[in-house]
N, C-alpha and C positions, 0 to 999 in steps of 0.2 A: 343514288349514291353509291360507290363501289367500294368492297371490302379494303381498297387501298387507300381511298380517300378517308374512311372513317380510322383505318389506323394511322394516317398521317397526320389527319386534326387531333385525335386524342392522344397521340405519342407526344405532340406539339404543347397542348394542354396540360401534361403529364408533369412535362419541364418546366413550362410556366409556374406552375403551382411548387415548384422545388423537391419535385420526386425524380424518381429514375423508375422504368420498367425491368422490373427482372427477368423476364421472360428471354431466353439466350437467344430466340429466333425474332424477339420484337415482336411478335404478335398478342392480340389483345382479346382473341376468343376465335370462336369457329362457328361452323352451321352444325346443327344436330342431324344426323341420319343414322341409318342401320348399322352401317360400318363405320369405324375410327377413320378405317381407308379413303374415306369418302369426303371425309370434312375438308370444306372451303375454309379458309384461314383468314382473320382479320389481319392483314400483314401487309407489307409493302410488296409492289409486284402483283398484286392478286386484283385483275380488271373485274373480276364478277360482281354485279350487283347484289345489294343485300336483299333486295326481295325478289331474286332467282333461288332462294333456298325456305322451305316452309318456317321452320325455325333457325335459330341461332343463339350463341352464347356471348355475352359480353362481359370479360373475368379478367381485367388488369392486374397485374402482380405486380406492386410498386413499393418503396420504401423512399426514406430521405436517404441522401446520398452519403455513404462511409455508416449509415444506420446498422442497429444490431439487427432489428426486426424488419419483415415486410409484413403486408397484407394485400391478399387476394379475395375476392368477393366476385359471386359468379350468379348473374341474371339471362335468363332464357327468353328471347324475345320473338313474336310473332307479327304481321302486319294484317293490322285491321283497318279499312278504309284509306289505304296508303300511309298508314302513320303505324311507327312500331309500337308495341304496346308489350310491356314486362308481364310474364305470368306470374 
């Protein structure tokens, strides 16, 4: 799966559940690297595969439309035997 496929799938799921993504660029997380400038984002247009990075975050920032409060939770993942595992 690519970062773009994950972004599209999860943004659709967020909408299906009655929420909106509050990230101004529509991304849902990024790779973990030595420098923030090296990050690979979970965003539309990013064709890099998830398993092309050692670690990545999934951190949707969501709220109900017109809600007063948003929610953001971050998990960090790596692959073990081809399956993503949360740290």
